[in-house]
Every structure is written in structure tokens, then in C-alpha cells.
N, C-alpha and C positions, 0 to 999 in steps of 0.2 A: 324508710324516710321518717325523720323525727318531726313532731307536730308542734306548732305554736297555735293555740286557740285564741280567738279574739271575737268580740262582738262589734268592734268599730275599726275596720281595717285602715281607714284613712289616718288614724293616729299612730299606726305602727310603722317601724322603719321599712324602707323599700329594700335596703341592702342587707337582708337577713343572711346569716352564715350558710355556706354550702352544706347541704344535707338536711336542711330544715324546710318545711312547707308551712305557709300561713293558711289557716282554715277559719272561715267565718262561721260562727254559731250564734244561736239565740237562746232564749230561756227554755225553749222546748228541745231543740236539737242537742243542747249540751248534755242532756240525760243519756244520749246514746254513746257518750264517751266514758261512761262509768266503768272503772277498772281498765281503761285503755292504757297500755304501757308504752305507747308511742308519744304520748303528750308529755313534753318536757317543760314548756313555758305557757303561761296564760297572761295575756295583756287585755285588760278588761275594765268595764264600768263597775260601779258598786253593785248594781242590780245583778249582773252576771256573777260577781264574786259571792253574793249571798246564795245564789243557786248552786254554785260549785261546793258550798259547804255541805250540801246534801249527798254528794257523790264522792267516789274515791278515784284519785289520780295518782297511783302508786309511784310513777316515775317523774312526777312534776318537781322541777328544781326551783321554780320561782313563779309567784303570782304577783303581777305588777298592775297597780291601779292607775287609771288615767287621771284620777282626781286626787286632790289633797285630802279631802275628808274620807273617813272610813267608818262613819257611824252606821249602825245596824249590821255591821259585819262582825261576826264573832271571831275575833283574832285568835282566841284560844283554840278554836277548832283547827285552824291551820297550823298552829304551834304543835298540837297533838299529832297532826299528820306529818310533821317535820317539813312543811312547805314554807319557805321564807315569803314574807309579804312586804312589798314596797309601795310607797305612794308617790305623788308628783309634787311634793313640797318644793317650793322655790320656783317652779316653772311659770306660775301665773302672777307672780308678785308685781312685775313691772306693768303688764297690760291692765291689771286690776287698778293699780295706782293711777295710771293715765286715764282710765275710765272715770274714776272718782273726780279727777281734776276737770275732765270734760263735763261731767254732770253738774259740778259746782258752778262752772262758768255758764252752762245753760241756764241755771237758775238765776245767777247774779245778773246776767244780761237780759233776763226775762224773755228768753227765746220763745217760750210758749205763748207769750202775749204779743211780742213784736212780729212774729211770723205772719200774723194777720195784716200787718201794716208794712207791706213791702216798699211802699213809696214814703219817703220822709215827708212829714207834714209839719210845718213850722209851729202851728198852734196846738198840735197834739201833745198831751202831757206825757213826756218820756221820763219823768223823774222817779218812776218806779225802778229804773235801772240802778244797780248797786255794785259794790266792790267786795272782793274777798278780804282785802287788806283791812286789818283792824278787827276782824270778826274772830270769834272763838270757835274752833273746829274740834269737836269731840269724836274720837275714834274708838269704837267699841271693839276691843281685840288688839293686843299689842304684839302679836306674833309676826311672822314673815310678811304677811300682806299688810297688816296695820302699820308696821314700821316702814314699809315701802311707800304707803300713802303719806305718812308723816314726812318722809324725806322729800317727796315730790312737792309737798306744800310749803316747805320751809321758805322758798323764795317769794311767796305771796304776801308775806307780812302779817300772817294770821297767828294767833296763839293756838297752839296745838296741845290738847289734853287727851288723856286716855282713860279707858275703863278696862280693867282686866281682873281675872280671878285672883292672881297672886303676885304678878309682876309689880315691883316697887319703882324701878327706874328704867328708862330706855332712851336711847339717843333719839332726839327729835321731839320728845314730849316734855312739856314744862312741868306737868304733874300727872300722876296716874291715880285714879280713884278705884275703889273696890265696892263690893255690893252694899256694905253698910253706908256708903256715901253716894249711892247712885242717884238719889234725888238732887243732891248738890251738883253732881256732874250734869244732869239734865238741865237744871236751871241756868247753868252758865253758857250753854251751847247755842250758837247761831246755826251751825250745821252739825248733824249727828250722822256718822258714817258707821254702819254695822258691817264688821268683817268676822263676827263670831261664828264658830261652828255649831253644829247641832249636838248639844249635850243635855243631860238632865237638868243642869243648872241654868240653861239658857231658854228652855222651852217656856213660852208665854211670859218671858221676862218683861217685855214691854206691854204693860196693861194700862187701863184707863187712869189709875191713880198715879202712875209714873208720867203718862202723857200730860196730865193736867199740870205737872210741874214744869213743862217745857215753855220756852218763850213763844209768844203769840205769832211770831214770824219765823219759827224754826223750819229748817229744811232737813228732811230725812232722806238719806241715800243708802239703799240696801244692796250690798254685794255679798252678804253672808247668807245664812240659811233663814228662810222665812218662818221657821218654827219659833223664832224669837218673839214674834208678835202674838198677842192675844188677838186673833184676826177680827173678831167682831168689834172689840174695843177700838182697834186701830182704824177700821173702816168708819165707824161712827164718829170717831174723833176727827178724822180728815173731812168727813162730810159736814160737820158742824163748825169747823175752824178753817175757813176759806183762805186765811192768810198763812196757814201752814202748808208747806209743799212737800211732796214725796216723789222721789225718783226711784223706781223699783225695777230691778233686773232679775233677781234670783228667786225662783219658785221651785218647790219640789216637783210640781207638775206644771207644765207650761199652761198659763191661763187661756181658756177659750176666748178668742177676741170678741165674740158676740155676747157671751154670757158673763164675762168678767166685770163685776160691778165697779171695780176701781176705775175702769175706763170711762165711766160716766161722770167721774169727778174732775172738774176743770183744774184742780190743784194737784193732780197726780199724773205723772208721766210713766207709762209702762213701756219698758224696752224688752225685746224678745230674747233674754238670756244670752247677751252678747258680750258681757263684761270681760270674760276670760278668753275671748277669741281674738287671735291675731296670727299672721303668718309666722311671726317669730316664736310665739308660744308653741305652735304646732311643731315647728322645727326643733325647738329645745326639748319638747316631750319625746320626739322620735330619737333624738340624740341620747337622752337619758335612758330610754328603753334599750337601745342598742348597747350603750355603755354597761348597763347592769347585766344584760344578757352575756356580753363578753366576759364580764367579771365572774359570773357563775361558771361559764365554760372553762375559764382559765384559773379557777380557784382564787380569784382576787376579792377585793372588798367591794360590796355593793352599796350604793347610796340610798338614803331614805328608807332604810330598813325599819319596819315596824316590829317585827319579831324575827 
């Protein structure tokens, strides 16, 4: 019997080919498969992929990540072992873009304030409610996800600008800024949406000096990696600028709901890492895994190959 290893079975196809068995492992039990010649496929998280770097899987024909990001994985190790690696690029574009629209509307309609006022009161001041139309939306990252966000927002009547490492033009963006103009980018934005990955150039990019360039009513929505923040700067800025709003979904480690200091800030909404979750994205991921598995077995072309 041939083996498919995984740490999250619910993301794997139910209809695996005859002759294969799906085996759940974790960071400890994976070590027992060192030099196992029955393992032909691995469907896994980044955490498990990093652990697999330490062992030998001589018969492995494909390591497929559930995620788009592959930071902290030494791709060269798998190249040297002749194990192809694929990611899930394109799977989460739509669900992440819809989440951004949802988050922007939450803020524009001031859901965090109106929730306390379930009954309409004629003399209550509701003029804090605003619109997306006419605002400038800055999207940090103009790849698959950033482009999907831009396309979803085109019908709202907002100006959409981008920030990227090298991209010059992209459909849906009126202008794309680069690192030398990042302060100009920040000054223009009513909404800033981060979709950037974790790279050496993005770590701590958003610090106090940059935040001080933002509009006093800016809303920050994070669906990218939280390493983009200088965390102390970001927290103290939000604490001292109550008209600035943050809607945060993505963390490297899920924040403890009791000790997470951001939850004490009335201008911050913490969501439990749900931006990329949907029935459709789960189904599309399973279809991608099965398609690439079939391609390997039948000597076809695999999608999203990193090496």
C-alpha cells in the first residue's frame, strides 16, 4: 500500500486513487517515516514541511502545501532531494477578496458602534456612517490576492492604488507605488489593505514613522502576514489614535483572547483567522491536490510548481 502523509486530513481529497492510503501525522510522528519507501505524496502545512526537511523520503513524488506562502521552508533542500513542491496559489483569491469587502463595509457602516444601538433612535447621531465610494483604497501587494481585491472593489467607486516591490502596472490599479514612494502611498489612503507575504523586505515595514504619515481616519485591514508590523509601534499608534481603525485577521500564532492586548482597543476588531475559509476554497484546494496527484502519476504537468 502506498502512503499519502498529511497533518490536516480535512483538506485532502476524499477520492484518493486505489492503492493509496491517507495517514495523519504530526511534527513528532513524522520522524518515524524517515527513509520510508512507501511514502509517495505529502499534503501538508508549512510547519510539517519544515519538519520534513530534516528527514529522507526517498520515494516521495510530490510535496504539496495547503498554503500559498512557503516562507521559512528551504525549497533548495527539496530540490536537492528531487521532490517537487507545489503551493495553493489562486485557491484563496476570491474568498480573501470578499472578506476585504466585508471588512470595509463593517467599518464604513460603523458596525462596531451601531451594534450597541439595536433600536433606531431619532435623535442619536448616526452621521459617523460613511461610504466607500470616493475613498482611496491602497492595496499592499499586487499579486493574485491583491488583484482579486482590486477587481472586487471596482464597482464601489473608489480609487484603487497599489504598493508592490517591482510591479509597474496591473489591471484594476490606477497607480502602483514602490518602496521609495511608500510615504506618498500612505498619505493618500483612506483604507490600507495588506496582502503582502513574509519576506526580508516586508518584516517591520510598517513602523511608527510610516504610520505617522497616514490619514487620521485611516482604516487598516490585514489579511497578509503580521510580520509586516513593527508590533509595538502599531499597537501604540492604534492606542493613541482612536479615529484610526484596524481589522486584523492574520497572525502567525492565533492570539490568546484573554491576553491579546489589541482586544482592549475599541478601534480594533480581531477576527479569528477566518479570511481564507469557505466551503468553496476547501473544495478547490481538494480539487487542486487531486489534479496534481493525478498529473504526477500520469506524467502530466503539475500546477503551482515552486521547484
